[in-house]
N, C-alpha and C positions, 0 to 999 in steps of 0.2 A: 512478551508484548503480543497482543492480538490485532487482527485486521481492523476491528472497531477502534482500538486505541491509535492505530496508524491514521485512520480516517480523521479521528478527533484531533490529532497532532497537525495534520494538514489544514483542517478547518480553523484551528487556532492561529496558524501562520497566516492564512488568508485574511481573517478578521483583523489581525494585528498589523499587517503590513498594507492592507487595502481596506481601510475602514469604511470607505464610501461605496464599496462594491459588495452587494449582499451575496451570501452563499446559499443557493437554492437547494432545498432538500426534498420537500414535497408540498402539495397544496397549490395555491395560486402562484404562477410565475410572476416575478417582478416586472414592472413595465420599463425599467432601465437596464443598463448592462449588468450582468451577474455572472457568478461562477457556478458551474455544476460539476460536482465531484463524483466519481464512481470508480470502483475496482474493475480493472480490465482483465487482469489474469493473476493467477497464483501458481508458482512452480516450487516443487519440493524436491530436494536432492538429498539423498543419504550420504553423509559424510563419513561417519564412523558409527560404530554400534551405539544405537539409541541417540544419535545426534543427527539432526537434519538442518539443512540450510533452506530457508524459504525466501523466494523473491516474489514480492508483491508489486504489480504494476498498477498505478493509479492514473486516472486520466482527469485532468482539470480543463473543462471546456469554458471558454469565455464567450458568452452569448450576448448578442444584441449590442455589441461595442463596435466601434470603428476598426478597420484593418490597421490603421497606424497606432491606435491605442493598444491593440493586441500585440503588435510587434514589440512595443515598449514594455508591455506587461510580461513578456517572456523573460527578460532580464530581471525584472523585479521578482518574479516567482522563484527563479534560481536562488536569489539572495534570501528571500523569505524562507524557503525550505532549508537552505544551508544553516541559517541562523538557528532554526529549530533542532537541526541535527546535532550542532555543537553542544546543546544542553542535555542530550539523551544518548547515552552509550549503548542502548539496547538495539539500535538499528544503524544502518548506514545507507546513505543515498549512493547507488551504483551509477545510475545514468539518468539524465534528463533530456528530453527532446521536445521540440515544438513543431507542430504540423499546421500549415496554413488551413483556414476554414474553407469549406466548399458551399456550394449553393444550399441555403437553408440551415447550415450549421456553422457555429463559430469555430475559431482555431482551437486545436487540442494541444494541451501541454501534458506530456507524460513524464512520470517519475517512477523509477524502480528502486524499491527499498529492499535491502538484504538484511536478514536477521537469522540468528541460529535458534533453533528450537530443540528442547529436550523432550524425548518421548517419555511419558509417564508409565512407569512399570505397574502392572497389575500385581497384587499380592501373590497370586499363584505363579507368577513368572519368576519370582525370586529364587525358588529352589525347585528342582525336578524331583518329584516324589517317586518313590519305588511303586511299581504298579501302574504308573501312567505310561503305558506303552501302547503303540498302535497295533492293530491286529497283525499277528504273524511275527511281531518283533520278539527277539529272545535276548536274554541277558547272557553274555559270554564271559 
């Protein structure tokens, strides 16, 4: 699963569970309350040979809505994302948090997704060929 697929998964959850709240991507911003989605960070950890764990942190900002609506929205977002996780074994939600908005910005809901990645081997990595030594290396 790619970062773009995770983004699409979150967008589908937002549209499905909050049909009256648009998801802003680009262009002209909506005049009503809306969600703005973005990747905050990506962390990669090597687990075993050729296997990596990736943690992607996405932020969902609720803009132009009232503070009370935003607080209620936090619970709804947890439920919406959990429902999407149940149908997809490729990733797991590790952590969710909600941070109150500040002057000029709406509250931020963050979600951390964990998934395992397999590194794709290049054909020349499959076998070490004789004669592929670094300078000064000797066969004993």
